Residue, then its C-alpha position, 0 to 999 in steps of 0.5 A: m527472521a523474514a520468510k524466504t521467498t519461493a515459488e511456493n508462497e508467491i501470489a499471482d497478480e490476478e489473485l490480489e484484490p483491492v482493499a476496501d475504501e474504508t480500509a485504505r483510508q484507515a491505512q492512509r491515516v496510520v501511514a501519515a501519522y508515522a511518516t517523518d515528512a510528506d515525501e516519505c508519506r507519499m512513498l509509503l502510500s505508493m508502495l502500499g498501493i493506497g496513494p491518492a487517486v490520480k485524476l485523469d481528464 
């Protein structure tokens, strides 16, 4: 059963730290291996915050 969301267990955005590059690459590989198609893979990576980097020119 999932834990209840309360003010006691919420994490503030400033308390979150980005994952290491190697950890993100490993997670990307796992997601890609289990995703049913490219759209699902992109959605899951985006939800996890480890999607491909967007180039800004």
